[in-house]
C-alpha positions as CSV (number, residue, x, y, z in Angstrom):
1,X,23.6,35.4,11.6
2,X,27.2,34.3,10.9
3,X,28.0,37.9,10.0
4,X,26.7,39.1,13.3
5,X,29.0,36.6,15.3
6,X,32.0,37.8,13.3
7,X,31.1,41.4,13.9
8,X,30.7,40.6,17.6
9,X,34.1,38.9,17.6
10,X,35.7,41.9,16.0
11,X,34.0,44.2,18.5
12,X,35.5,42.2,21.3
13,X,39.0,42.3,19.8
14,X,38.8,46.1,19.4
15,X,37.6,46.0,15.8
16,X,40.6,44.0,14.7
17,X,40.2,40.5,13.1
18,X,41.9,37.7,15.1
19,X,45.4,36.9,13.7
20,X,45.7,33.9,11.5
21,X,47.9,31.0,12.7
22,X,50.6,31.9,10.2
23,X,50.8,35.4,11.7
24,X,51.1,33.9,15.2
25,X,53.8,31.5,13.9
26,X,55.7,34.4,12.4
27,X,55.5,36.4,15.7
28,X,56.7,33.3,17.6
29,X,59.6,32.8,15.1
30,X,60.6,36.5,15.5
31,X,60.4,36.3,19.3
32,X,61.7,32.8,20.0
33,X,63.1,31.4,16.8
34,X,66.8,32.0,17.5
35,X,66.5,30.8,21.0
36,X,64.7,27.6,19.9
37,X,67.3,26.9,17.2
38,X,70.1,27.3,19.8
39,X,68.3,25.0,22.2
40,X,67.8,22.4,19.4
41,X,71.4,22.7,18.4
42,X,72.6,22.2,22.0
43,X,70.2,19.2,22.4
44,X,71.6,17.7,19.3
45,X,75.1,18.1,20.6
46,X,74.2,16.6,23.9
47,X,72.5,13.7,22.2
48,X,75.7,13.1,20.2
49,X,77.9,13.2,23.3
50,X,75.5,10.9,25.2
51,X,75.5,8.4,22.4
52,X,79.3,8.5,22.3
53,X,79.5,7.9,26.0
54,X,77.0,5.1,25.8
55,X,78.9,3.4,23.0
56,X,82.2,3.7,25.0
57,X,80.5,2.3,28.1
58,X,79.1,-0.6,26.1
59,X,82.5,-1.4,24.6
60,X,84.1,-1.2,28.1
61,X,81.5,-3.5,29.5
62,X,82.1,-6.0,26.7
63,X,85.8,-6.0,27.4
64,X,85.3,-6.5,31.1
65,X,82.9,-9.3,30.5
66,X,85.4,-11.0,28.3
67,X,88.0,-10.6,31.0
68,X,85.7,-12.1,33.5
69,X,84.9,-15.0,31.2
70,X,88.7,-15.6,30.6
71,X,89.4,-15.5,34.4
72,X,86.5,-17.9,35.1
73,X,87.9,-20.3,32.5
74,X,91.4,-20.0,34.1
75,X,89.9,-20.7,37.6
76,X,88.0,-23.7,36.3
77,X,91.1,-25.2,34.7
78,X,93.1,-24.5,37.9
79,X,90.4,-26.0,40.1
80,X,90.3,-29.1,37.9
81,X,94.1,-29.5,38.0
82,X,94.0,-29.2,41.8
83,X,91.2,-31.8,42.1
84,X,93.1,-34.2,40.0
85,X,96.3,-33.6,41.9
86,X,94.5,-34.1,45.2
87,X,93.0,-37.4,44.0
88,X,96.5,-38.5,43.0
89,X,97.9,-37.4,46.4
90,X,95.1,-39.3,48.2
91,X,95.8,-42.5,46.1
92,X,99.5,-42.3,47.0
93,X,98.7,-41.7,50.6
94,X,96.5,-44.8,50.6
95,X,99.2,-46.8,48.9
96,X,101.8,-45.7,51.4
97,X,99.4,-46.5,54.3
98,X,98.8,-50.0,52.9
99,X,102.6,-50.5,52.6
100,X,103.1,-49.3,56.2
101,X,100.3,-51.7,57.4
102,X,101.9,-54.6,55.5
103,X,105.3,-53.7,57.0
104,X,103.9,-53.6,60.5
105,X,102.1,-56.9,59.9
106,X,105.2,-58.5,58.5
107,X,107.4,-57.2,61.4
108,X,104.9,-58.7,64.0
109,X,105.0,-62.0,62.3
110,X,108.8,-61.9,62.3
111,X,108.9,-61.2,66.0
């Protein structure tokens, strides 16, 4: 019975046995092999370029983040210095105001 099915398959294929996978692979290689190798080579080159760009972008981002952190530290120090200066200025102003009030009070008593 198996012989009959093989014979029927050959009859459907024009009396020729179906090509083996290796034959098909060889035909594909002959028809498309050079093209596929070229595509693979270009993809490899593109992958390399993309990886280089990603690495450069990563390095640039790290540099910029470091710059931002440095600037934030500078701003924090500047803000703290301004706060302390403002507190000192307010203290001096209160002292001056107290002295002015004392002088006014003393001048009223003298009059």
